[in-house]
C-alpha atoms as one frame of an Amber mdcrd trajectory, in Angstrom:
protein
   0.000   0.000   0.000   1.431   3.384  -0.973   2.144   6.030   1.651   0.004
   9.166   1.121   2.934  11.290   2.250   4.997  10.119  -0.735   2.549  11.842
  -3.057   3.409  15.212  -1.533   7.017  15.005  -2.677   6.018  14.971  -6.331
   3.191  17.514  -6.151   3.000  21.285  -6.419   4.094  23.365  -3.438   1.698
  26.133  -4.347  -1.591  24.897  -2.931  -3.924  27.609  -1.653  -5.965  26.512
   1.350  -9.245  28.468   1.439 -10.540  26.632   4.519  -7.959  27.129   7.251
  -9.013  27.980  10.804  -7.116  29.829  13.490  -7.688  29.955  17.248  -5.887
  33.005  18.668  -4.959  32.536  22.315  -6.911  35.595  23.486 -10.004  34.473
  21.570  -9.920  31.069  23.259  -9.314  32.678  26.668 -12.306  35.010  26.326
 -14.574  32.119  25.362 -13.265  30.012  28.230 -14.153  32.808  30.669 -17.819
  32.468  29.712 -17.717  28.686  29.828 -17.265  27.837  26.153 -14.558  25.230
  25.550 -16.066  23.110  22.769 -17.730  23.473  19.357 -19.602  20.920  17.196
 -18.958  18.336  19.891 -15.184  18.819  20.047 -12.797  20.554  22.427 -10.783
  23.442  21.007  -7.568  22.144  19.420  -4.226  23.737  20.229  -3.166  26.306
  17.614  -0.354  28.764  16.937   0.999  30.483  13.812   3.963  28.126  13.901
   1.672  25.091  13.920  -0.121  26.435  10.826   3.140  27.174   9.039   4.533
  23.716   9.853   1.311  22.110   8.629   1.408  24.131   5.418   5.035  23.262
   4.694   4.383  19.571   5.299   1.421  19.558   2.900   2.703  21.724   0.049
   0.488  24.696   0.921   1.926  28.070  -0.015  -0.921  30.234   1.280  -3.833
  29.876   3.696  -6.963  32.013   3.856  -7.694  31.939   7.571 -11.025  32.172
   9.361 -12.609  31.878  12.780 -14.764  28.766  12.906 -17.645  27.836  15.182
 -18.556  28.978  17.826 -17.612  32.297  16.206 -18.099  35.507  18.171 -21.878
  35.838  18.574 -22.083  33.838  21.762 -23.053  36.150  24.619 -24.322  39.655
  23.871 -23.918  42.530  21.433 -20.958  44.178  23.177 -19.086  40.902  23.629
 -19.574  40.043  19.949 -18.385  43.457  18.737 -15.262  43.392  20.902 -14.371
  39.798  20.082 -14.864  40.269  16.321 -12.661  43.363  16.385  -9.967  41.495
  18.326 -10.027  38.547  15.907  -9.917  40.722  12.798  -6.992  42.732  14.103
  -5.218  39.496  14.972  -5.840  38.173  11.457  -4.501  41.397   9.946  -1.373
  41.173  12.123  -0.851  37.567  11.036  -1.204  38.661   7.426   1.234  41.529
   7.979   3.801  39.263   9.662   3.524  36.588   6.942   2.227  38.364   3.828
   3.126  35.535   1.462   1.648  32.797   3.639  -1.622  34.219   5.031  -4.689
  36.210   4.122  -7.936  36.178   6.077 -11.705  36.269   6.091 -13.217  38.750
   8.519 -15.565  37.616  11.286 -18.580  39.825  12.003 -20.748  40.649  15.039
 -24.294  39.830  14.003 -26.591  40.703  16.885 -27.309  43.954  15.042 -26.707
  44.435  11.311 -25.281  47.934  11.838 -22.481  46.402  13.930 -21.700  43.917
  11.170 -21.595  46.665   8.540 -19.309  48.809  10.674 -16.891  45.980  11.407
 -16.924  44.794   7.782 -15.996  48.261   6.555 -13.065  48.353   8.986 -11.937
  44.801   8.211 -12.083  45.130   4.432 -11.161  48.786   3.875  -8.667  49.431
   6.699  -7.285  45.994   7.548  -7.585  44.838   3.913  -8.813  41.341   4.714
  -9.870  39.464   1.601 -13.479  38.590   2.411 -15.954  37.588   5.089 -16.653
  34.312   6.869 -20.234  33.629   7.959 -21.581  30.772  10.041 -24.713  29.048
   8.789 -26.795  30.289  11.699 -26.427  32.731  14.558 -28.344  31.665  17.650
 -30.860  29.879  15.437 -31.295  32.661  12.863 -30.199  31.205   9.531 -28.581
  32.957   6.598 -31.355  34.127   4.315 -33.348  35.644   7.159 -34.570  39.194
   6.330 -32.588  40.417   9.325 -29.443  40.130   7.202 -30.752  41.834   4.046
 -28.761  45.052   4.571 -25.594  43.064   5.194 -26.064  40.995   2.035 -26.861
  44.097   0.017 -23.521  45.602   1.048 -21.654  42.351   0.391 -23.262  42.310
  -3.045 -22.301  45.930  -3.722 -18.711  45.061  -2.845 -18.818  41.818  -4.877
 -17.330  40.270  -1.774 -16.037  36.744  -1.274 -18.011  35.034   1.495 -17.002
  31.716   3.022 -19.951  29.885   4.598 -19.115  27.491   7.420 -21.436  25.234
   9.409 -22.343  25.942  13.012 -23.970  23.842  15.687 -27.698  23.697  14.905
 -29.984  25.559  17.320 -31.311  22.271  18.751 -27.789  21.401  19.935 -26.754
  17.772  20.197 -29.409  15.114  19.676 -29.638  12.869  22.770 -28.581   9.227
  22.483 -26.587   9.658  19.287 -23.085   8.285  19.713 -21.248  10.700  17.426
 -20.502  14.449  17.554 -22.277  17.119  15.505 -19.135  17.539  13.410 -19.850
  14.306  11.547 -23.427  14.764  10.307 -24.933  17.996  11.615 -22.113  20.180
  10.235 -22.803  19.321   6.562 -26.549  19.324   7.224 -26.399  22.815   8.729
 -24.681  24.091   5.595 -27.490  22.489   3.609 -30.161  24.105   5.794 -28.620
  27.553   5.371 -28.159  27.329   1.609 -31.659  25.939   1.088 -33.065  28.787
   3.161 -31.112  31.272   1.041 -32.619  29.720  -2.100 -36.207  29.779  -0.817
 -35.995  33.319   0.566 -34.590  34.587  -2.740 -31.315  35.659  -1.131 -29.177
  33.750  -3.614 -31.076  35.135  -6.582 -31.158  38.691  -5.259 -27.449  39.017
  -4.432 -25.761  37.451  -7.452 -22.520  39.424  -7.186 -21.452  37.806  -3.924
 -18.925  35.024  -4.464 -19.977  32.325  -2.012 -17.653  29.475  -1.036 -19.349
  26.522   0.662 -17.427  24.423   3.174 -17.006  20.664   2.810 -18.154  20.559
  -0.837 -21.461  22.126   0.175 -22.427  19.525   2.763 -25.424  17.683   1.299
 -26.232  20.478  -1.171 -24.892  18.783  -4.341 -26.694  15.514  -3.554 -29.959
  17.352  -2.822 -29.624  20.020  -5.518 -32.392  18.716  -7.791 -34.713  18.183
  -4.841 -34.069  21.710  -3.560 -34.446  23.273  -6.996 -37.412  21.156  -8.063
 -39.550  22.027  -5.050 -38.587  25.681  -5.385 -39.585  25.462  -9.057 -42.911
  23.826  -8.190 -43.564  26.481  -5.585 -43.327  29.217  -8.220 -44.880  27.240
 -11.099 -48.162  25.775  -9.845 -49.235  24.499 -13.277 -46.160  22.324 -13.791
 -47.026  19.169 -15.766 -45.317  15.835 -16.331 -43.400  16.645 -19.529 -42.168
  19.984 -18.242 -41.093  18.337 -15.019 -39.306  15.538 -16.884 -37.532  18.040
 -19.142 -36.506  20.069 -16.135 -35.028  17.088 -14.310 -33.252  15.550 -17.282
 -31.935  18.656 -19.002 -31.919  21.271 -16.221 -34.109  23.490 -18.381 -36.674
  25.848 -16.992 -36.683  29.016 -14.858 -34.853  27.379 -11.977 -33.487  29.982
  -9.610 -32.426  27.059  -7.451 -30.089  25.263  -9.853 -28.852  28.497 -11.389
 -27.904  29.823  -7.962 -26.254  26.602  -6.840 -24.176  26.477 -10.027 -22.761
  29.948  -9.322 -21.296  28.905  -5.971 -17.807  27.686  -5.144 -17.270  24.425
  -3.253 -14.179  23.645  -1.175 -12.694  20.171  -0.796 -12.183  20.230   2.991
 -12.960  16.746   4.313 -14.606  16.079   0.944 -11.758  15.029  -1.336 -13.315
  11.734  -2.345 -15.067  10.437  -5.486 -18.532  10.269  -3.880 -18.541  13.961
  -2.933 -16.618  15.310  -5.921 -18.743  13.571  -8.560 -21.843  15.066  -7.015
 -20.259  18.546  -7.003 -19.273  18.123 -10.659 -22.922  17.591 -11.587 -23.440
  21.218 -10.505 -20.219  22.991 -11.451 -17.100  22.497 -13.513 -13.635  22.350
 -11.988 -13.290  26.155 -12.048 -15.671  26.353  -9.060 -13.918  23.795  -6.868
 -11.315  25.042  -4.379  -8.737  23.264  -2.237  -9.365  23.319   1.516  -8.158
  21.394   4.557 -10.312  22.445   7.564  -7.157  22.863   9.632  -6.928  23.338
  12.673 -10.279  21.701  13.445  -9.746  18.999  10.833  -7.405  16.213  11.907
  -3.983  17.187  10.426  -2.945  13.573   9.852  -5.858  13.154   7.439  -4.703
  15.932   5.093  -2.069  13.848   3.224  -4.724  11.169   2.702  -7.167  13.708
   1.263  -4.452  15.184  -0.976  -3.579  11.762  -2.317  -7.264  11.017  -2.931
  -7.650  14.352  -4.734  -4.648  13.656  -6.944  -5.836  10.157  -7.817  -9.451
  11.168  -8.456 -10.238  10.193 -12.041 -12.703  13.052 -12.511  -9.844  15.560
 -12.789  -7.216  15.736 -15.496  -3.898  17.432 -14.709  -5.196  20.842 -15.754
  -8.252  20.446 -13.515  -6.111  19.423 -10.559  -3.831  22.438 -10.904  -6.907
  24.665 -11.091  -8.486  23.125  -7.989  -5.337  23.171  -5.889  -3.960  26.532
  -6.989  -5.387  28.358  -9.973  -9.025  28.847  -9.031  -8.257  30.439  -5.675
  -5.474  32.515  -7.193  -7.957  33.920  -9.714 -10.775  34.392  -7.205  -8.638
  36.276  -4.690  -6.672  38.334  -7.205
């Protein structure tokens, strides 16, 4: 059996990791003070800039776009969220300044009040020059697509911003008697809930200039894409008949805001570099909308070489596709 690590020696050293989490020490300390020490069923992993840099070197990653993952900053009250978001964004900017060739960052936003989010986004993008925004799928049970966020999405659209969407714990928490953490199933399902809500509320169709990146190959979105789009189509076309429905399913014809919106999105490969996930994504988009991601530091680092090897041996990509996924697409998107 071949060693996945051997593959790294013959691969490009220019990978761009668009799904790379950081846990600044002060961020973790402030959460610990209010009793938060876990997210999606897992304890916070140990992180430092050096650990990221060592991980990147080991896995042929030249640049990482960092973000704050769940539980995010909206965990106590408005003031706490504002202060913690500001702290994290300034930390991310300092990391970028210290290692300009290795790091860029998505901003995290306080979302109790939209005006706070707009103010912090302006500072993070225009003063700190971070490259985009990271949003969790829900904030205290309010999912993306809710009218509460319309002003925020309008401004993101005006800016043609890059927005990375990452799953959060669902509002119902952990289901009793299940023997596995939320990270395994509920994380991809929460991405699916948020994106479906954005389709049905018209958010995706209204704000077409935002460049959305979905974590983990979109969770269950690619597998459920026809179901999501079909029911949305039925909802707006009450007189739909058999032949029209058949044509829609088999040829993707018809006024489908659902499929059109889903095909505009970007999908990262974090914990999804496998034929089952990638083939489903490729039914929606071509290789230009697939981006390399690792889910470090929350993702198990020892799995990354395995995922890289699987990505390189995936028969759905030719060499040009692979270069685009690992390097070129992100380079173009963030240029």
